[in-house]
Steps between C-alpha positions, in 0.01 A plus 500: 500500500151444368640366165710241692189375693299474179777319318536250798130442554400481118632132463320415825171635367541325164574168677196547721277560205614188311550260785182589691262452216170318597488137362203588286693765301797265424538359144486127449883476481548707812249290694660179383847644589371605856356150549826334417702740712286440807503121447873512478526701821290234683734235371813680598361557863413140524836390349698714738309379804567134405867575448513673845350199669565181300387267777140606463348464156215754466172362386242740409504869470537673827338244743607508852625140477734588217871573552462862423567778752232755595660757274510269210127404558407871498691552174345207335147602602542851394638387158221249455238778568667707222507201270128433577400846374703461193353161442147621533576760232653239274192286551269803432676549168484134417873409502499234769291179499 
């Protein structure tokens, strides 16, 4: 029984160790990949929201006057916060103008 639990939880622990690394410990390529991934997620949320409601054309990111729903606004703000952290690290390393 104990072996089954270890076999099941080992991949979870490995994923947690690699996915939850602090931004400062990421290599340059991993940092750039994370930036691109978050930027793509923001784009996909905005795109899905504009397809759901084509009558309103969203202008700006997450403003209350945009055509986004409250759930979309929360997702966008959360992703933009993550993107800001990664962007600060990229600036600190000298990769962004």
